[in-house]
C-alpha positions, 0 to 999 in steps of 0.5 A, a space after each residue: 364421179 371420181 376415178 377412185 369411186 368408179 374403180 371401187 364400184 366396178 370392183 364391187 359390181 364384179 364381185 356381186 356378179 360372180 357371187 350371183 353366178 357362182 354362189 356356192 364357190 364364193 360362199 366357200 371362199 368367204 368361210 375360208 377367209 374367216 376360218 384362216 384369219 385367226 390361224 394367221 393371227 395366232 401363228 404369226 403372233 407366236 412367230 413374232 414372240 419367238 423371234 424376239 425371245 429366241 437368241 440362237 438364230 442369226 440376228 439378221 435372219 430374225 429381223 427378216 422373218 419378223 418383217 415377213 411375220 408382221 406382213 402376214 399378221 396384217 393379212 390375218 388382222 385386216 385383209 382376210 376379214 375384209 375380203 370375207 366381209 365384202 363377199 359376205 355383203 354380196 352373199 346377203 344382198 346387202 348394200 356395200 356401197 358404203 365401202 366406196 371409195 375410202 374403205 376399199 381404197 385403203 384396203 387395196 393399198 394395204 393389200 399391195 403394200 403387204 404383198 410387195 413387202 412379202 415379195 421383197 422380204 422373201 428375196 432379201 431372206 435368200 440374199 441374206 442366207 446366200 451371203 451367210 453361206 459364202 462369206 462365213 466369218 466376214 458375214 457378221 462384219 458386212 451384214 450388220 443389224 444397222 444395215 438390215 434395219 435400213 434395208 427393211 425400212 427401204 423395203 417397206 417404203 418401196 412397197 408403200 410407193 408401189 402400192 400408191 402407184 397401183 392405186 393411182 393407176 387403177 385403170 391399169 391394175 391387172 397389167 401392173 399386177 402381171 408385170 409386178 408379179 413377173 418381176 417379183 417371181 423372177 427376182 425371187 426365183 433367181 435368188 433362191 436358185 443361186 441359194 440352192 446351188 450354193 447349198 448343194 455345193 456345200 452339202 458334203 461340207 455340211 456333213 463333215 463340219 457338223 461332226 466337228 465340235 469347234 464353235 466356228 464349224 458348228 456355226 457354219 453348219 447352222 448357217 447352211 442348214 438355215 439356208 436350206 430351210 429357207 428354200 421350203 419357205 420359198 416353195 410354199 410362197 411360190 405355190 400360193 402366189 403363182 396361181 394369182 399370176 395366171 388368173 391376172 393374165 386371164 383377167 387381162 384377156 377378158 375381165 368380164 368372164 365370171 369364170 376368170 373372176 372366180 379363178 382370180 378370187 380363188 387365187 387371191 385366197 391362196 395368196 392370203 393362205 400363205 400367211 397362215 401356212 408360214 408359221 407352220 413352215 417355220 415350226 417344221 423347219 426351225 427347232 428353236 421356233 418349234 420349241 418356243 411354240 410348244 412351250 407357249 402352249 404348255 404355259 412355260 413361256 412368258 408371253 408378256 
């Protein structure tokens, strides 16, 4: 039996035992996966359309949000239904071995690809807004569309490489997950800490510049407001991803305890819930996106 086959069967067996001992909790998680999948799909399709149509937001920022929305869309289209299906098969006591090893391996690869891309995009958004706050006029000169495209390409290639390593070393999956999450949280937290300090430092300047009507001052005002808004995206991201770090550590201690497996499944749902919440955060914090979504539902926007 191949290593992938053994790992696949082990994971399915852990889900089966957890479902057997915590039937109601796992049923609730299963229902929530299928309930939030269309929310993530519709919300992120609207965000993607908004980023392609709205012209008032900075071009680099739009590309980064597009990257995040694409990964969130993948969660709604593929990952949430797949996780829900795995749990549903165990709840109905049907044979799920047909998932091994190909389907589950692909599923795990996409999971870590999307999670890695999301981590790095969140950090890239903080860096982009930090540069916009500090560089002002030089920002457009240094942060060009071509450089952002190269950054995003490297970002997704890096995420794909990381996912491949994770799959290849599946026997060390929990250890790799914990190390990756700690590094990811450290990088994003440092990036957003400096962004927050920059926004705080310029807060009084924002108020005064917003009262000036020349084009340069208004642009600077928008850049700083956009930087502040990304902090809300980060807070929601941390709230959804941080429980997974603790549950992964618990599984490193003892992966046979079903209570730890339940905690891991709940925290896994929280990670994917982030993909459904992000569109609401964008609509709440960005007037341009909010207006586009409103017009879409009113039928005033061409969605073709």
